[in-house]
DSSP file (Angstrom, degrees, kcal/mol; ACC not computed):
  #  RESIDUE AA STRUCTURE BP1 BP2  ACC     N-H-->O    O-->H-N    N-H-->O    O-->H-N    TCO  KAPPA ALPHA  PHI   PSI    X-CA   Y-CA   Z-CA
    1    1 A M              0   0    0      0, 0.0     5,-0.0     0, 0.0     2,-0.0   0.000 360.0 360.0 360.0 125.9  -79.3  -20.4   41.6
    2    2 A N     >  -     0   0    0      1,-0.1     4,-1.8     4,-0.0     5,-0.2  -0.190 360.0 -96.2 -78.1 174.5  -81.3  -17.8   43.5
    3    3 A L  H  > S+     0   0    0      1,-0.2     4,-2.1     2,-0.2     5,-0.1   0.864 122.9  54.0 -64.0 -37.9  -83.0  -14.8   41.7
    4    4 A V  H  > S+     0   0    0      1,-0.2     4,-2.6     2,-0.2    -1,-0.2   0.939 110.3  48.1 -59.3 -45.5  -80.0  -12.4   42.3
    5    5 A D  H  > S+     0   0    0      1,-0.2     4,-1.9     2,-0.2    -2,-0.2   0.845 110.4  50.9 -67.5 -28.9  -77.7  -14.9   40.7
    6    6 A K  H  X S+     0   0    0     -4,-1.8     4,-2.1     2,-0.2    -1,-0.2   0.880 109.4  49.7 -64.5 -42.5  -80.1  -15.3   37.8
    7    7 A K  H  X S+     0   0    0     -4,-2.1     4,-2.9     2,-0.2    -2,-0.2   0.941 111.0  50.9 -66.8 -50.0  -80.3  -11.5   37.4
    8    8 A K  H  X S+     0   0    0     -4,-2.6     4,-2.0     1,-0.2    -2,-0.2   0.889 109.3  51.3 -57.3 -44.1  -76.3  -11.4   37.4
    9    9 A K  H  X S+     0   0    0     -4,-1.9     4,-2.0     2,-0.2    -1,-0.2   0.886 109.6  48.5 -61.4 -40.4  -76.2  -14.2   34.7
   10   10 A A  H  X S+     0   0    0     -4,-2.1     4,-2.7     1,-0.2    -2,-0.2   0.947 111.1  51.9 -68.3 -45.9  -78.6  -12.2   32.5
   11   11 A A  H  X S+     0   0    0     -4,-2.9     4,-2.5   114,-0.3    -2,-0.2   0.879 109.5  48.4 -54.9 -38.3  -76.4   -9.1   33.0
   12   12 A E  H  X S+     0   0    0     -4,-2.0     4,-2.2     2,-0.2    -1,-0.2   0.900 112.0  49.8 -69.6 -40.7  -73.3  -11.1   32.0
   13   13 A L  H  X S+     0   0    0     -4,-2.0     4,-2.7     2,-0.2    -2,-0.2   0.913 110.8  50.5 -61.8 -43.1  -75.2  -12.4   28.9
   14   14 A V  H  X S+     0   0    0     -4,-2.7     4,-2.1     2,-0.2    -2,-0.2   0.961 111.8  46.8 -61.2 -49.7  -76.2   -8.8   28.0
   15   15 A A  H  X S+     0   0    0     -4,-2.5     4,-1.1     2,-0.2    -1,-0.2   0.859 109.3  54.7 -57.3 -37.8  -72.6   -7.6   28.4
   16   16 A L  H >X S+     0   0    0     -4,-2.2     4,-1.8     1,-0.2     3,-0.9   0.965 110.4  45.9 -54.5 -61.8  -71.4  -10.5   26.3
   17   17 A M  H 3< S+     0   0    0     -4,-2.7    -2,-0.2     1,-0.3    -1,-0.2   0.777 106.2  59.4 -53.1 -35.8  -73.9   -9.4   23.4
   18   18 A K  H 3< S+     0   0    0     -4,-2.1    -1,-0.3    -5,-0.2    -2,-0.2   0.822 117.1  31.8 -68.4 -32.6  -72.9   -5.8   23.7
   19   19 A Q  H << S+     0   0    0     -4,-1.1     2,-0.3    -3,-0.9    -2,-0.2   0.677 121.7  39.8-100.1 -18.5  -69.2   -6.8   22.9
   20   20 A N  S  < S-     0   0    0     -4,-1.8     3,-0.1    -5,-0.1    -1,-0.0  -0.860  77.7-107.5-135.6 161.4  -69.6   -9.8   20.6
   21   21 A E        -     0   0    0     -2,-0.3    -2,-0.1     1,-0.1    32,-0.1  -0.441  65.9 -77.1 -71.1 161.2  -71.6  -11.2   17.8
   22   22 A P        -     0   0    0      0, 0.0     2,-0.7     0, 0.0    -1,-0.1  -0.381  42.8-127.5 -66.8 149.0  -73.9  -14.1   19.0
   23   23 A I  E     -a   96   0A   0     72,-0.6    74,-3.4    -3,-0.1     2,-0.3  -0.822  34.3-178.2 -93.3 110.6  -72.2  -17.4   19.6
   24   24 A W  E     -a   97   0A   0     -2,-0.7     3,-0.1    72,-0.2    74,-0.1  -0.798  35.0 -98.8-109.9 155.0  -74.0  -20.3   17.7
   25   25 A K    >>  -     0   0    0     72,-0.5     3,-2.0    -2,-0.3     4,-0.6  -0.336  68.1 -72.0 -57.8 152.5  -73.4  -23.9   17.6
   26   26 A P  T 34 S-     0   0    0      0, 0.0    -1,-0.2     0, 0.0     0, 0.0  -0.264 116.7  -2.6 -57.7 126.4  -71.5  -24.7   14.4
   27   27 A G  T 3> S+     0   0    0     -3,-0.1     4,-1.4     1,-0.1     5,-0.1   0.243 102.5 104.2  79.3 -11.3  -73.7  -24.4   11.4
   28   28 A S  H <>  +     0   0    0     -3,-2.0     4,-2.1     2,-0.2     5,-0.2   0.718  67.9  67.4 -78.5 -17.5  -76.8  -23.6   13.3
   29   29 A D  H  X S+     0   0    0     -4,-0.6     4,-2.1     2,-0.2    -1,-0.2   0.949 105.2  41.1 -58.8 -52.6  -76.7  -19.8   12.4
   30   30 A Q  H  > S+     0   0    0      1,-0.2     4,-2.8     2,-0.2     5,-0.2   0.917 114.6  54.1 -60.7 -43.5  -77.4  -20.4    8.8
   31   31 A H  H  X S+     0   0    0     -4,-1.4     4,-1.9     1,-0.2    -2,-0.2   0.899 111.4  44.1 -58.1 -43.7  -80.1  -23.1    9.7
   32   32 A H  H  X S+     0   0    0     -4,-2.1     4,-2.1     2,-0.2    -1,-0.2   0.830 114.0  49.8 -77.1 -38.3  -81.9  -20.7   11.9
   33   33 A L  H  X S+     0   0    0     -4,-2.1     4,-1.8     2,-0.2    -2,-0.2   0.925 113.2  47.6 -66.5 -42.2  -81.7  -17.7    9.3
   34   34 A K  H  X S+     0   0    0     -4,-2.8     4,-2.6     1,-0.2    -2,-0.2   0.950 110.4  51.6 -61.8 -49.8  -83.0  -20.1    6.6
   35   35 A R  H  X S+     0   0    0     -4,-1.9     4,-2.3     1,-0.3     6,-0.2   0.881 108.8  51.1 -56.5 -46.0  -85.8  -21.3    8.8
   36   36 A R  H  <>S+     0   0    0     -4,-2.1     5,-2.0     1,-0.2     6,-1.1   0.863 112.1  46.4 -61.8 -37.9  -86.9  -17.6    9.6
   37   37 A K  H ><5S+     0   0    0     -4,-1.8     3,-1.3     4,-0.2    -1,-0.2   0.913 109.3  53.7 -72.3 -40.7  -87.0  -16.7    6.0
   38   38 A R  H 3<5S+     0   0    0     -4,-2.6    -2,-0.2     1,-0.3    -1,-0.2   0.872 110.6  48.5 -61.4 -39.1  -88.9  -19.8    5.1
   39   39 A K  T 3<5S-     0   0    0     -4,-2.3    -1,-0.3    -5,-0.2    -2,-0.2   0.464 116.1-115.0 -76.0  -6.2  -91.5  -18.9    7.8
   40   40 A G  T < 5S+     0   0    0     -3,-1.3    -3,-0.2    -4,-0.3    -2,-0.1   0.542  82.7 123.3  85.6   2.5  -91.8  -15.4    6.6
   41   41 A H  S   <S+     0   0    0     -5,-2.0    -4,-0.2    -6,-0.2    -5,-0.1   0.799  77.9  29.0 -65.7 -29.7  -90.3  -14.0    9.9
   42   42 A L  S    S-     0   0    0     -6,-1.1    -2,-0.2    -9,-0.1    -1,-0.1  -0.957  91.8 -98.9-136.3 146.0  -87.6  -12.3    7.9
   43   43 A P    >   -     0   0    0      0, 0.0     3,-1.8     0, 0.0    -6,-0.1  -0.257  35.1-115.8 -59.6 149.0  -87.1  -10.8    4.4
   44   44 A D  T 3  S+     0   0    0      1,-0.3    -7,-0.1    -7,-0.1    -6,-0.0   0.831 114.3  55.8 -53.9 -31.5  -85.4  -12.9    1.7
   45   45 A D  T 3  S+     0   0    0     -8,-0.0     2,-0.3     2,-0.0    -1,-0.3   0.377  76.7 123.2 -84.7   4.6  -82.6  -10.5    1.5
   46   46 A F    <   -     0   0    0     -3,-1.8     2,-0.1   -13,-0.1    -9,-0.1  -0.487  50.4-150.3 -69.6 124.4  -81.8  -10.6    5.1
   47   47 A T     >  -     0   0    0     -2,-0.3     4,-2.4     1,-0.1     5,-0.1  -0.405  29.3-107.2 -92.2 168.8  -78.2  -11.6    5.8
   48   48 A L  H  > S+     0   0    0      1,-0.2     4,-2.9     2,-0.2     5,-0.2   0.890 124.1  56.6 -64.3 -35.4  -76.7  -13.4    8.8
   49   49 A D  H  > S+     0   0    0      2,-0.2     4,-1.8     1,-0.2    -1,-0.2   0.859 106.2  49.1 -55.1 -39.1  -75.2  -10.0    9.8
   50   50 A N  H  > S+     0   0    0      2,-0.2     4,-2.2     1,-0.2    -2,-0.2   0.936 113.2  47.7 -69.3 -44.5  -78.8   -8.5    9.8
   51   51 A Y  H  X S+     0   0    0     -4,-2.4     4,-2.3     1,-0.2    -2,-0.2   0.935 112.5  46.6 -60.8 -46.0  -80.0  -11.5   11.9
   52   52 A N  H  X S+     0   0    0     -4,-2.9     4,-3.0     1,-0.2    -1,-0.2   0.861 111.6  53.1 -69.9 -29.4  -77.3  -11.3   14.4
   53   53 A S  H  X S+     0   0    0     -4,-1.8     4,-2.1    -5,-0.2    -1,-0.2   0.927 109.9  47.4 -59.9 -45.3  -77.8   -7.4   14.6
   54   54 A L  H  X S+     0   0    0     -4,-2.2     4,-2.3     2,-0.2    -2,-0.2   0.927 112.8  49.8 -64.4 -44.0  -81.5   -8.0   15.3
   55   55 A I  H  X S+     0   0    0     -4,-2.3     4,-2.0     1,-0.2    -2,-0.2   0.968 110.9  49.6 -59.4 -55.0  -80.5  -10.6   18.0
   56   56 A R  H  < S+     0   0    0     -4,-3.0     4,-0.5     1,-0.3    -1,-0.2   0.824 110.1  50.9 -62.8 -31.0  -78.0   -8.2   19.6
   57   57 A N  H >X S+     0   0    0     -4,-2.1     4,-1.6     2,-0.2     3,-0.8   0.886 108.4  51.8 -61.7 -42.9  -80.6   -5.4   19.7
   58   58 A L  H 3< S+     0   0    0     -4,-2.3    -2,-0.2     1,-0.2    -1,-0.2   0.856 116.1  41.1 -63.7 -31.3  -83.1   -7.8   21.5
   59   59 A C  T 3< S+     0   0    0     -4,-2.0    -1,-0.2    -5,-0.2    -2,-0.2   0.510 122.8  35.3-100.4   1.9  -80.5   -8.7   24.1
   60   60 A T  T <4 S+     0   0    0     -3,-0.8     2,-0.4    -4,-0.5    -2,-0.2   0.541  78.2 111.4-130.9 -12.4  -79.0   -5.1   24.7
   61   61 A S    ><  -     0   0    0     -4,-1.6     3,-2.1     1,-0.1    61,-0.4  -0.544  65.3-134.1 -79.4 128.0  -81.7   -2.4   24.4
   62   62 A D  T 3  S+     0   0    0     -2,-0.4    61,-2.0     1,-0.3    62,-0.4   0.833 102.0  47.5 -46.3 -45.7  -82.4   -0.9   27.9
   63   63 A E  T 3  S+     0   0    0     59,-0.2    -1,-0.3    58,-0.2    -2,-0.1   0.522  90.9 100.2 -85.6  -5.8  -86.2   -1.1   27.6
   64   64 A H  S <  S-     0   0    0     -3,-2.1    58,-2.9    -7,-0.1    59,-0.3  -0.256  73.6-110.0 -75.9 170.8  -86.4   -4.8   26.4
   65   65 A E  E     -BC  82 121A   0     17,-3.0    17,-1.8    56,-0.3     2,-0.4  -0.657  17.8-149.6-103.9 156.1  -87.2   -7.6   28.9
   66   66 A A  E     +BC  81 120A   0     54,-2.4    53,-3.2    -2,-0.2    54,-1.3  -0.997  17.1 176.6-127.7 136.3  -85.1  -10.4   30.4
   67   67 A Y  E     -BC  80 118A   0     13,-3.1    13,-1.6    -2,-0.4     2,-0.4  -0.879  20.7-144.6-126.0 156.8  -86.5  -13.7   31.4
   68   68 A V  E     -BC  79 117A   0     49,-2.3    49,-2.6    -2,-0.3     2,-0.5  -0.975  16.7-161.9-122.6 150.3  -84.9  -16.8   32.8
   69   69 A Y  E     +BC  78 116A   0      9,-2.6     9,-2.3    -2,-0.4     2,-0.4  -0.992  18.6 156.8-135.8 114.7  -86.5  -20.3   31.7
   70   70 A H        -     0   0    0     45,-1.4     2,-0.3    -2,-0.5     7,-0.1  -0.993  12.2-179.9-145.9 142.3  -85.8  -23.6   33.5
   71   71 A L    >   -     0   0    0     -2,-0.4     3,-2.3     0, 0.0    -2,-0.0  -0.973  45.5 -80.1-135.3 148.3  -87.6  -26.8   33.7
   72   72 A Q  T 3  S+     0   0    0     -2,-0.3     3,-0.1     1,-0.3    -2,-0.0  -0.231 117.8  26.3 -43.3 134.8  -86.8  -30.0   35.7
   73   73 A G  T 3  S+     0   0    0      1,-0.4    -1,-0.3    -3,-0.0     2,-0.1   0.172  85.8 127.4  94.7 -11.4  -84.3  -32.0   33.7
   74   74 A F    <   -     0   0    0     -3,-2.3    -1,-0.4     1,-0.1     3,-0.1  -0.461  53.9-145.9 -74.4 145.8  -82.6  -29.1   31.9
   75   75 A D  S    S+     0   0    0      1,-0.2     2,-0.3    -2,-0.1    -1,-0.1   0.585  80.5  13.3 -90.2  -6.3  -78.7  -29.1   32.3
   76   76 A Q  S    S-     0   0    0     17,-0.0     2,-0.2    18,-0.0    -1,-0.2  -0.984  83.5 -99.7-157.9 159.8  -78.7  -25.3   32.3
   77   77 A D        -     0   0    0     -2,-0.3    16,-1.9    -7,-0.1     2,-0.4  -0.548  32.3-139.6 -77.4 154.6  -81.0  -22.2   32.5
   78   78 A Y  E     -BD  69  92A   0     -9,-2.3    -9,-2.6    14,-0.2     2,-0.5  -0.941   7.7-148.3-115.2 140.4  -82.0  -20.4   29.4
   79   79 A Y  E     -BD  68  91A   0     12,-2.9    12,-2.7    -2,-0.4     2,-0.5  -0.919  10.0-163.3-116.5 126.6  -82.3  -16.6   29.2
   80   80 A V  E     -BD  67  90A   0    -13,-1.6   -13,-3.1    -2,-0.5     2,-0.4  -0.907   2.2-167.3-112.9 129.4  -84.9  -15.0   26.9
   81   81 A F  E     -BD  66  89A   0      8,-2.4     8,-2.2    -2,-0.5     2,-0.3  -0.961  15.1-179.0-115.6 138.3  -84.6  -11.4   25.9
   82   82 A G  E     -BD  65  88A   0    -17,-1.8   -17,-3.0    -2,-0.4     6,-0.2  -0.953  38.6-129.6-140.2 155.9  -87.6   -9.8   24.3
   83   83 A D        -     0   0    0      4,-1.8     5,-0.1    -2,-0.3    -1,-0.0   0.424  61.0-101.6 -81.1  -2.9  -88.8   -6.6   22.8
   84   84 A G  S    S+     0   0    0      3,-0.3    23,-0.1   -19,-0.1     4,-0.1   0.343 103.0  13.2 102.8  -4.7  -91.9   -6.5   24.8
   85   85 A G  S    S+     0   0    0      2,-0.3    21,-0.4    21,-0.1    22,-0.1   0.473 125.2  24.1-174.8 -13.2  -94.4   -7.8   22.2
   86   86 A Y  S    S+     0   0    0      1,-0.4     2,-0.3    19,-0.1    15,-0.0   0.630 100.4  38.0-135.8 -64.8  -92.9   -9.3   19.1
   87   87 A W        -     0   0    0     15,-0.2    -4,-1.8    13,-0.0    -1,-0.4  -0.767  51.8-172.0-100.8 142.0  -89.4  -10.9   18.9
   88   88 A I  E     -DE  82 101A   0     13,-2.8    13,-1.5    -2,-0.3     2,-0.4  -0.932   9.9-155.4-123.0 161.8  -87.5  -13.0   21.4
   89   89 A A  E     -DE  81 100A   0     -8,-2.2    -8,-2.4    -2,-0.3     2,-0.5  -0.993   9.9-154.0-129.1 137.4  -83.9  -14.4   21.6
   90   90 A I  E     +DE  80  99A   0      9,-3.2     8,-3.2    -2,-0.4     9,-1.3  -0.952  15.2 176.3-118.9 126.9  -83.0  -17.4   23.6
   91   91 A I  E     -DE  79  97A   0    -12,-2.7   -12,-2.9    -2,-0.5     6,-0.2  -0.989  27.4-125.3-132.5 128.4  -79.5  -17.9   25.0
   92   92 A G  E >   -D   78   0A   0      4,-2.7     3,-2.1    -2,-0.4   -14,-0.2  -0.172  31.4-110.5 -62.7 164.0  -78.2  -20.7   27.1
   93   93 A E  T 3  S+     0   0    0    -16,-1.9    -1,-0.1     1,-0.3   -15,-0.1   0.697 119.7  67.0 -69.4 -12.0  -76.5  -19.7   30.4
   94   94 A N  T 3  S-     0   0    0    -17,-0.2    -1,-0.3     2,-0.2     3,-0.1   0.545 120.4-110.6 -79.0  -6.5  -73.3  -21.0   28.6
   95   95 A G  S <  S+     0   0    0     -3,-2.1   -72,-0.6     1,-0.3     2,-0.5   0.405  74.6 133.7  87.8   2.6  -73.7  -18.1   26.3
   96   96 A V  E     -a   23   0A   0    -74,-0.1    -4,-2.7     1,-0.1    -1,-0.3  -0.739  57.8-117.5 -91.3 130.1  -74.6  -20.1   23.3
   97   97 A M  E     +aE  24  91A   0    -74,-3.4   -72,-0.5    -2,-0.5    -6,-0.2  -0.323  28.1 179.4 -62.8 139.2  -77.5  -19.0   21.1
   98   98 A E  E     -     0   0A   0     -8,-3.2     2,-0.3     1,-0.4    -7,-0.2   0.772  59.1 -51.0-101.8 -51.8  -80.5  -21.3   20.9
   99   99 A T  E     - E   0  90A   0     -9,-1.3    -9,-3.2     2,-0.0    -1,-0.4  -0.976  35.7-142.1-172.9 169.0  -82.7  -19.3   18.7
  100  100 A A  E     + E   0  89A   0     -2,-0.3   -11,-0.2   -11,-0.3   -64,-0.1  -0.956  39.5 128.2-141.4 125.1  -84.4  -16.0   17.9
  101  101 A F  E     - E   0  88A   0    -13,-1.5   -13,-2.8    -2,-0.3    -2,-0.0  -0.969  57.8 -94.1-163.9 167.8  -88.0  -15.7   16.5
  102  102 A P        -     0   0    0      0, 0.0   -15,-0.2     0, 0.0    -2,-0.0  -0.872  40.2-142.4-101.6 111.7  -91.4  -14.1   16.9
  103  103 A P        -     0   0    0      0, 0.0     3,-0.3     0, 0.0     4,-0.1  -0.169  23.2-112.7 -64.7 162.4  -93.7  -16.4   18.9
  104  104 A D  S    S+     0   0    0      1,-0.3     2,-0.4     2,-0.1     4,-0.0   0.911 111.1  19.1 -61.7 -39.7  -97.3  -16.4   17.8
  105  105 A S  S  > S-     0   0    0      1,-0.2     4,-2.6     2,-0.0    -1,-0.3  -0.927  71.4-161.3-131.3 110.6  -98.3  -14.8   21.0
  106  106 A Y  H  > S+     0   0    0     -2,-0.4     4,-2.2   -21,-0.4    -1,-0.2   0.948  94.1  42.6 -57.7 -55.1  -95.4  -13.0   23.0
  107  107 A S  H  4 S+     0   0    0      1,-0.2    -1,-0.2     2,-0.2    -2,-0.0   0.886 114.8  46.7 -61.3 -44.6  -97.3  -13.1   26.3
  108  108 A D  H >4 S+     0   0    0      1,-0.2     3,-1.2     2,-0.2    -1,-0.2   0.916 111.0  54.2 -70.7 -36.4  -98.7  -16.6   26.1
  109  109 A Y  H 3< S+     0   0    0     -4,-2.6    -2,-0.2     1,-0.3    -1,-0.2   0.933 112.5  43.4 -62.5 -45.9  -95.1  -18.0   25.1
  110  110 A L  T 3< S+     0   0    0     -4,-2.2    -1,-0.3    -5,-0.2    -2,-0.2   0.076  82.7 148.5 -91.5  26.7  -93.5  -16.4   28.1
  111  111 A A    X > -     0   0    0     -3,-1.2     3,-1.8     1,-0.1     5,-1.3  -0.340  52.1-132.6 -61.1 130.6  -96.2  -17.4   30.6
  112  112 A P  G > 5S+     0   0    0      0, 0.0     3,-1.4     0, 0.0    -1,-0.1   0.806 105.5  63.8 -55.0 -33.5  -94.9  -18.0   34.1
  113  113 A E  G 3 5S+     0   0    0      1,-0.2    -2,-0.1     2,-0.1     4,-0.0   0.687  98.6  56.5 -62.6 -23.7  -96.9  -21.3   34.3
  114  114 A D  G < 5S-     0   0    0     -3,-1.8    -1,-0.2     2,-0.1    -3,-0.1   0.272 131.2 -87.3 -96.5   8.6  -94.7  -22.6   31.4
  115  115 A G  T < 5S+     0   0    0     -3,-1.4   -45,-1.4     1,-0.3     2,-0.4   0.528  84.9 131.1 101.9   6.3  -91.4  -22.0   33.3
  116  116 A Y  E   < -C   69   0A   0     -5,-1.3     2,-0.4   -47,-0.2    -1,-0.3  -0.757  33.6-170.1 -92.1 139.1  -90.6  -18.4   32.5
  117  117 A Q  E     -C   68   0A   0    -49,-2.6   -49,-2.3    -2,-0.4     2,-0.4  -0.973  21.6-130.2-133.0 117.8  -89.7  -16.0   35.1
  118  118 A L  E     -C   67   0A   0     -2,-0.4   -51,-0.3   -51,-0.2     3,-0.1  -0.495  21.4-176.9 -71.9 124.3  -89.5  -12.2   34.3
  119  119 A L  E     -     0   0A   0    -53,-3.2     2,-0.3     1,-0.4   -52,-0.2   0.738  47.6-102.5 -85.6 -29.2  -86.1  -10.8   35.6
  120  120 A G  E     -C   66   0A   0    -54,-1.3   -54,-2.4     4,-0.1    -1,-0.4  -0.813  55.0 -34.2 130.6-175.0  -86.9   -7.2   34.6
  121  121 A T  E  >  -C   65   0A   0     -2,-0.3     4,-2.9   -56,-0.2     5,-0.3  -0.347  60.2-108.7 -75.1 156.8  -85.9   -4.8   31.9
  122  122 A I  H  > S+     0   0    0    -58,-2.9     4,-2.2   -61,-0.4   -59,-0.2   0.907 124.2  54.4 -54.4 -38.3  -82.3   -5.0   30.5
  123  123 A K  H  > S+     0   0    0    -61,-2.0     4,-0.5   -59,-0.3    -1,-0.2   0.897 109.2  49.3 -61.1 -45.3  -81.6   -1.7   32.3
  124  124 A E  H >4 S+     0   0    0    -62,-0.4     3,-1.3     1,-0.2     4,-0.2   0.940 111.5  45.4 -63.9 -48.5  -82.8   -3.3   35.6
  125  125 A V  H >< S+     0   0    0     -4,-2.9     3,-2.0     1,-0.3  -114,-0.3   0.835 100.2  69.3 -72.5 -31.9  -80.7   -6.5   35.3
  126  126 A L  H >< S+     0   0    0     -4,-2.2     3,-1.5    -5,-0.3    -1,-0.3   0.714  83.8  72.1 -52.8 -24.3  -77.7   -4.5   34.3
  127  127 A R  T << S+     0   0    0     -3,-1.3    -1,-0.3    -4,-0.5    -2,-0.2   0.679  89.5  63.0 -58.5 -17.4  -77.7   -3.1   38.0
  128  128 A Y  T <         0   0    0     -3,-2.0    -1,-0.3    -4,-0.2    -2,-0.2   0.325 360.0 360.0 -98.5  10.1  -76.5   -6.6   38.9
  129  129 A V    <         0   0    0     -3,-1.5    -1,-0.2  -118,-0.1    -2,-0.1   0.453 360.0 360.0 -61.2 360.0  -73.1   -6.3   36.9
C-alpha cells in the first residue's frame, strides 16, 4: 500500500469513528478499561462510554495526529491517532480497536525507527476521503 492509500485508509477510519462507537474484539473493551484504571491512566469512576468518547476524540479532532504502523510479519497495518503529546489510540486497518493509552513518552513511542510513519493531522488526512 502506498502513502496515498495509507492516508485514504486513515481517513476512512476517522470517518468510521465519527459515526460509530469504537469496535472492540468481544470482551476486550472492559478488559482495556479495567487495565487503564488499574494503571492509574483513568479515574475509577470512568465508564466504558467515557473511555469510548476519549477514543473517538483522539481519532476525530482536526489537530490530532495520524500515523501508520507496520512491521514485517504483520497481517495488516495499524493506525495510530494521538493528541500530540499524551494519549494514543491504535486501530487495525480492519477497523477493530487494539488499545488506547498514554505511552510513557509520546514521541519515543511513535519513533519512525520503530515502524511509525506520520501521515499528518486528522484535518490533513481527511483531504483523502
